[in-house]
Steps between C-alpha positions, in 0.01 A plus 500: 500500500640842402595738779243756381223237514609399851491867606152546354357188666680571828351850508154353443562255783615778732199717413253216549669396824489861619125511437467172686694638794275807496202268536665295775614800703175695462297196601729428798487867592120503494476163671712622793282809537190279493620229737640761741138591575392139565803328652752576772842648427654192666331263253613710203853506643510120534371446145691772316830460685531160673314266259578686179868490600479121532344468155737744326808344664410147389421609144806723470750248634354218293473669160694826472836341418347254252307777327806723454718216374240359260411839352863578418616464141313405187165319483672249268607239752418148613169588666454145629801543729395853597151379594652214698706754693196721563303209649759484778334813638213285628694269739707800604179688572365208706818499707491874567127495569528225760817637660381861520148392596643326808698814583189718464297264721745412776779759518321830436261684728146366449224766484232509770227257378227733628631779274636297206329158489607202282867597472617138453259448208630821344862382511411166339287661228754766402778239486280276285415790268871553431537134392194523275639809331833326436318225309447754223856632495617310185203643311559854624871499408422355158239771444730780616793375291281512190346835598139377518376832629124450502524174693678664794258792507184288482619233747609740770203734449249214541678359805521841670134576423390160635698546821367849565135417429511200734678702771242779493206256506637299793608810697149645474308176565733313738740741674517258795684247281821700548791348310276249321387788278853571379610135473209413272565809288871418473433141390250621241757750369773245433250243370360738239851618406632150429184386322513798261848395385399133471187577297692736271770248417247220452334716231820653361731202455452334162291789370574682170617803702760289685617350170528846345714618793718184482422436866751245640238297692238307304290321766413524869691183588822680407432747782545223757841370614649280225814291476714568193658179370879494527502853640499663843170577672574877511730747331788517747604847387153627590508299823832653612372849413185423700708407804687830476174693472352296788773612739441855383118477517514391864687817585291717270183380674639614835571842352164521322285391795749587773268719704235228510756245621606740775134556596426128492804359678600782736152629599602866481140596410173347619256353247288816495799723421608248236156536342532881486853472360381265226209728406732801476751286309231405246401865460863604459569237236169536315643715222863389518477124482248463222744681271844394616450125551343428158774703330771313694353154430435568130828670416698233684370272223593762238860546616546123548385435142681786324839464676679176582573429866867501600633661178678836500356793307760453223390140437131588458325603179557874490152583372354314798739677737392837362133413543551361852699807609240738359212312663684483835571875493137587422363256758722654767378848404136382502507341845711784641243761399212289631686450828584870536138595434372263768767616748433873451121489502471212746658705776232768499200275444568202729289621790208594274507162323498308829222717645277440197581130491476393862410805706679595820599138567763538224557876467588546867817370662785371286288426191580821304873484582504135391341583166733798444802276554348242268471768229878540521547122501306484171783691331751237618266222385469660157872517429590167659238307303646593160869488593464152657282388211786566256769370735330166572423447131871530407691353795676169440491224762826610665382861527171385651692295757718799592194719532351251744770590753410869463132412557590291806681790666225742399226271636668476840559876509141571399352281773719664765420852380127418479497374858671806646323761284164346588576533870598865448243616241226234504366378166670791318830325579406220259477744210830668589674161515354407162630824350848419630510145361347608168764771466779242540340273239465792257867591545606141424283476187616839371862390542425185297326698224785752484761223471295316238472800264835669571664340191220630278377847407170453684428657840151391603545625859453854368131410518527580872574868420174691444484845344620774743193707420274204585684455832434869575128450432498202738661711775253787450206258499622337822530836677159624382311180586675474836394855586147422378481200735593713801239765414206294370531141623344307661277625785359813336205348315440367150530836323855539631576145392371571150726808482796283604410243233467775237843638585649151457317452169642824360854412611463150358377638167797738485735208569347286223513784246867562587566128464352496149712799400833388646494118464398469135701181437326321787155623390563368149605159642188473716270601214663272241526191721 
């Protein structure tokens, strides 16, 4: 597949995934606001922090390394061996589910049954849901490798919709069920997700469309583990790369979900405070994550297909290098501007957003400061997502292994800093610790990108340098909206709030107009792709 075709399809995948993340985040956002009025903060804290952490940890540790290794390189490979390797995620998932389930049941603090009933059933159900989701992993990797955009969008949209509808119905009709409500909804979610992929491939394989696309799999039986006569069961190059990514993924999970591990294992916040933190976290990431994560996932595939892993820039096709450098530069500029916009305007509108969303229960206390810090953290997330996306797509096995030692030291440092900052600053300390660790990861990735392109004429890191005039507009907007918050927000009535919102809208419009005038190359890229 030509590099331009890969770019076009990758952009479609990123756009569709972004829309999907919009749906997921908006629904989660609304669901939290709804359930907050029916359920206790402690129950929401147990579900959204304790049980969701169990599920995400099992899934991440079982599949992340396999997914990265099997999506690297060309789609022209021995897919029988790749599928065999992907099926190993299931026994690995069973192991992690049982092991971590026992930890969650016997080593961690158990919630008060009168406040959060049926905790044991919740642990079992969330662990089981992770295993069910892993049963569809070979199908999901195959679909993503061949850029089957609509399948991902439809499958995840239907599963999210099913989960949310069932949750709302059960919360309204049977609020006394407690965790049973969320366990049933979680099992329905993963069941619908896997069945969508199964049904699609049953209909797709052997069809004229599959033949036209020269799809490497012809029948459903080939999607099950198969022995290849006179050959090894798996591709050992992929297996060794998977092992390297596995060691890295274990550490990356600690960094990604570090604050939840600290909450869960060290009990620095009670379940009610954990619930508030998670609600504020969802609000803070509502805009950021639905853009950055789809871009990172989709363009990891792009860079892995266009450039060959482990080869220097001189040994690559120069047309592909030029395209990759240009795309990387523009992606960095895109996420930087999005991150700066959220940081600048998020500071002045955090308290208002929390007051509208959850009333005084969220807008009083540390809630506004937590959301302001998260607005800054979004900027770190934006830059790190793209720089690591490129770095992980190009690192050879030895470089991945070396990076694992960096991640090990960073993970230990992060946990220590999180513990102490939380004791000093409460939940805000989690965000500050995340900013620190993300800054170190960004520095490492930028060093790799600089070294990779230093023997060429391309300098994609210049994407992190916005127009000076645009920076000035950001500063002016931050000062004006900050002053507006002091004068008009948030205890002076709705008219004052509307004035504050209008001031922000004018500043935002001025920022966007300046962006269109000063970043013409980026605007052309976004419009054309």
